[in-house]
N, C-alpha and C positions, 0 to 999 in steps of 0.2 A: 353561299350562303346570299339569301336574300338580301334586298337595300332595307335598312331602316325604315318604317313608317315614319311619314316626314308628320303626320296627327299627332303622334306619339314622342314628342318634345317636348322637354321642362325645364324652366330654368330656373336653376339653385341660387337665390337671390346672392349669395356669397361672389356670384360670378362679374357682378355689377355693382358692389357695395361701395366702393370708393367714392362715387360721385351720383350715385342715384340712393334714395329712400326707396320704401317699399312702392309708394305710393307712385313715383316713378317708373318701377319696375313693373308694376301691373298695367300701366297705361302704354309701356313698353311692350312688354310681350300683347295683348292686345293688336297695336301698331302694326307689328311684325308678323301676325299671326301664329303666335306661339300660344300653345293651348293649355299647357300645366305649368306652375308655378311652385316653388317651393320655398317659403319664407325662413329667415332667421329670426328668433325671438327678439333681437334686441331693435331692428328695423320694425318688428310688428309692434312692439311698445311705444317706439317713436311715433308711430301711426295711429297707433290705438285699436282695439281689437275689432271693436264695432265698428270704425269706421273701413278695416281693412274687409273686415268680412263684406260689408255693401259694397265696396269697390270690386272684390272679387265676383264676387258675384253677379254685377252690371257686368262685367265683360265676359261672361261667362265661361270663365277658370276654371279648373281643375288641382286642386291641390294638392300634389303628389306625394307632398312629405312635410313637417314641420323639424325644423333644428334648434335649438336639441335640448333634449333633455338628458338626466345620469348623472356624471360625478360622481357615484356610488360612494369613492371612497374617500368622499369629502365632508368637513362638517357641515352639520345643517343642511342635508340635499333634501331633506322630505317636502317641506312646503312646496320649494322652486319644481319640483317633478310634481306637483299636484295641480301649481299651476299651470305647468306645461299640459298635462292631458286637459283642462280645462280650456285650454287655449286652442289645441288641437280640435278638441270638442265640437269649438263653436268654429271654425274653419271649415269643418268636414273634411280635416285631411285624412289624406289613405293610411298614413301611419305617422307615429314620433320617433322621430329617431334618437337614437342611444348612444351618445359618446360615453362610455362605462364609469372613464377616472383611471387613473395609474393605478401607482402603489400607497398604499395605506401611509399616509405622513409618518415619515420618522421611522417607515419601515423598509427590510430588503427583500417581505416576505412575497413573492410574485405569487404563489399558488393560493394563501391565505387572501392576497386582496382578488384574486378571483372568486374566491368564495364570498366574501362580503359584498363584490357585485352581485353575484347571484341571490344571494340575500338580501338585498335593498331592491331587487329587481320582483321578485316575489312579493315583498312587500307592497308596493304599489299596482301588481298587476292586476288585482279585485277591482279597486278604481278604473284602471285602462278598462277592462271588461264588462264593466258596467256603461261606461261612456262610450261604449263602443269604438275605442280610439285603438289597434295595434300598435304593439311597440317592435320597431325594428335596432334590435344590435347591429351596430355598425363595427365592425373588425377593423383596426387601426395598423397601419404598417411597425413592426418592432419595432422601429424607431422610435416609437411614441408610447412604448409599455409604460414605461415611469412615470410621463405623468398626463397623459391623458387617456390612453386606453389600455388597461392591461390583458383585454380581449385582442386578438392579434392575428387569429385566423379563422375562416368559417367554421372550422372543424368543432373550436373553442367555443363560439357563438353558438353555434348546432346543439353542444353538451347542453348549455343552458336550458336552450329551450326544449331539447327532450325533458328535463328536468320539473319545467316547469309548465308543461302541456299547453292550453290555448289561448289564442290571444297575443303571441311571439312570435315574431320570425326575426329575418335578416336584412339587412341594407347590404346588397353587392356595391363597393365603390371601388373600381378598376387602380384607383390608383395605389390602394390599400392593398390588394389580392393579387393582382398578376403575375407577382413571382411567386404566389404559393402551387407544387408540385400536387397537390391534392386539391386544388381548386374546382377542376371538374368532376372530380368524385364527391365532393363535399354539395355542390351546387345539386349533383343527383339526387343526393341526401335531403337538402332540404325541399325537394319536390317545390310544384306550384302553390301551395298554401302558405310556406313559410318564408317565399319570395317574395319580399314588401317592397324594394325598391332597388332601384339599377343606376347608381351613379359614373357618370364617366367624366374622362379628361384624360391626358397623357405624363409620361413621365420621363422627363426631357434626359439628355445627358448631353453635357454635364449637367447634372443639377446645381445651382447656384444653392437654392434656399431647401431645406428638405420639409417644408411648410408652405413656403409662399412663389414659390417656382413651378407652380403646374403647368403643363402645357394645352392648349389647346388640342381635342383630337386630330390624329395625323400628324401632329408633329414630333412624338416622341416613338418610343418604342415597345408600347402597350399593343398587343392585338385585340383591339377591342369589337370585332367583327366577331372574332370565334369565341370570344365570351357572351357577346349578346345571343349568341347560336346557342352555347350552352344552356342559358336560362330558357331560350323560348324553347328548347327542343326538351325542357319541364312543365310546359305550358302557360311561361310568363307571357303576360299581355300588357304590360304597364309602359311607361313611360321611361325615357332615359332621360334621365336628368343630367343637366350640365352644371358640375361645381366645380369653380376654377379659381384658386388661389394664385394670385400673382402680381405681386406687387409692383414687378419692374417691367411688366410689359402689358397684360390686358387690363389692369385695374388702370391704367395710365390713359387707355385708349376712350377715343368718343364709343360712348356703350351702345349708341346705336349701330356700330360699324362692327361691337362686339358681338350682339346679335345677329346681324346680319353674318356674321363669321360662325357662330353656333348654327346656325341653319344650314348652311354650306357644309359643314364637315359633319352635321350629323347625316344627312344625304350620302356622303362620299366617305366617309372615314370611323363611322359608326354601325 
């Protein structure tokens, strides 16, 4: 497996959210030579969309994704997703990542919740197509099926893509899908045009918190280069987007150190 292209490293701003706002993240990426950035919408709102667009363009950064839209099983999701599409369009984001939402409130109907998700995506897809914003369904680990995402495998996400047609694909986050025995086959099924984003971090053993104890690449058990190889074998040439939730480790560190480590590990562990 060839080494990861150093020019294809992106910072998902969840990785530095504890001490830096979006403006500092943009400056940090430019200072460290990281060419991609993926903002979270709360940070974008705090900075302001127009100012963020200006700063990102001034630094020559590529917006590899906007996090996030979705939560289609909640109440009043429509307006928020429309705003998310508008924001992604303004940023020139390569995709809008969808965390689709868990079970319908008060329900134990998992298939019905997935159907509700498909209906919700179908409702906003025409607006996304019109805006030129690809929608990227991100399957989450089954541990989060009830509260955050009832779409838990790449296969389930691609079934929705097949049903809805153009303008939609998937975000492959190794933290959530590395365990899936069908992963390689489903990456092949997705093909180049539906592989919209590649998120990297590592699964630690033991894990002290299933949401906020992700590891830096190389510190855990995921064979990230192998998964990257499967994507690149389908023609994927996008960024490796580092997204680390780490309340007791990386969020506490100096964020300049965090970026230096991201660059090093992207070179040797991605």
